[in-house]
C-alpha positions as CSV (number, residue, x, y, z in Angstrom):
1,M,17.8,11.4,-13.1
2,T,18.4,11.9,-9.4
3,K,17.5,9.3,-6.8
4,R,14.8,11.6,-5.5
5,E,13.2,11.8,-8.9
6,K,13.4,8.1,-9.3
7,T,11.8,7.6,-6.0
8,R,9.0,10.0,-6.8
9,E,8.3,8.4,-10.1
10,L,8.3,4.9,-8.5
11,F,5.9,6.0,-5.8
12,I,3.5,7.5,-8.4
13,E,3.7,4.2,-10.3
14,L,2.9,2.3,-7.0
15,I,0.0,4.6,-6.2
16,N,-1.3,3.9,-9.7
17,E,-0.9,0.2,-9.3
18,Q,-2.9,0.1,-6.1
19,L,-5.6,2.4,-7.5
20,K,-5.9,0.3,-10.7
21,Q,-8.6,-1.9,-9.2
22,H,-10.7,1.3,-8.7
23,N,-10.1,2.6,-12.3
24,V,-8.5,5.8,-11.0
25,S,-5.0,7.1,-11.1
26,Y,-2.7,9.4,-9.2
27,E,-3.8,12.3,-11.5
28,D,-7.4,11.7,-10.4
29,V,-6.6,11.8,-6.6
30,K,-3.5,14.0,-6.2
31,E,-5.6,17.1,-5.2
32,D,-7.3,15.2,-2.3
33,P,-4.9,14.9,0.7
34,E,-6.9,12.1,2.1
35,W,-7.4,10.1,-1.1
36,Y,-6.2,6.8,0.3
37,M,-9.1,6.9,2.8
38,N,-11.6,7.0,0.0
39,Y,-10.7,3.6,-1.5
40,R,-10.7,0.2,0.1
41,T,-8.7,-3.0,-0.6
42,S,-8.8,-6.5,0.7
43,V,-6.1,-8.0,2.9
44,E,-5.2,-10.4,0.1
45,S,-4.9,-7.6,-2.4
46,E,-2.8,-5.6,0.0
47,E,-0.4,-8.5,0.5
48,A,0.0,-9.0,-3.3
49,F,0.5,-5.3,-3.7
50,I,3.2,-5.3,-1.0
51,S,5.0,-8.1,-2.8
52,H,4.8,-6.1,-6.0
53,C,6.2,-3.0,-4.2
54,I,9.1,-4.9,-2.8
55,S,10.0,-6.2,-6.2
56,R,9.7,-2.8,-7.9
57,I,11.6,-1.0,-5.1
58,R,14.4,-3.5,-5.4
59,E,14.5,-3.2,-9.2
60,V,14.3,0.6,-9.4
61,L,16.1,1.8,-6.3
62,K,18.6,-1.1,-6.2
63,L,17.9,-1.9,-2.5
64,N,18.3,-5.2,-0.9
65,K,15.2,-7.2,0.1
66,N,15.3,-6.1,3.8
67,M,15.5,-2.4,2.9
68,A,12.9,-2.7,0.1
69,T,10.6,-4.4,2.6
70,K,11.0,-1.5,5.0
71,E,10.3,1.0,2.2
72,A,7.2,-0.9,1.1
73,Q,6.0,-0.9,4.7
74,W,6.5,2.9,4.9
75,F,4.6,3.3,1.7
76,I,1.7,1.3,3.0
77,L,1.7,3.3,6.2
78,Q,1.7,6.6,4.4
79,W,-0.3,5.9,1.2
80,G,-1.8,2.4,1.6
81,L,-5.5,2.1,0.9
82,T,-7.9,1.4,3.7
83,L,-8.6,-2.2,4.4
84,E,-12.1,-3.6,3.9
85,K,-13.9,-4.2,7.1
86,T,-14.1,-7.9,7.9
87,P,-16.6,-9.4,10.4
88,T,-15.2,-10.1,13.7
89,T,-16.1,-13.1,15.8
90,T,-17.4,-12.7,19.3
91,I,-15.6,-14.6,21.9
92,K,-17.7,-15.7,24.8
93,K,-16.3,-15.3,28.2
94,Q,-16.0,-18.4,30.3
95,K,-17.4,-18.5,33.7
96,T,-14.7,-18.6,36.3
97,I,-15.3,-20.7,39.4
């Protein structure tokens, strides 16, 4: 198996992993070019997923931790699920004298 094939299989595995919480798979979403915008995840779930990605990338592609982290960040940038909206706090401006 070529490195390109390994990478493709791994990325499909990772897509399936992040979609597992929504009970869908790569096969269900592959025809929709904006599929990753249709599903949301929490910050905590994304952090756990990134750790999983780094581990799997290191194992499958035999990259060091720094390079695997960069690959995981690229993965999230390209195919990461949208984060759930969290309420923001309003900061009151102080009067300046």
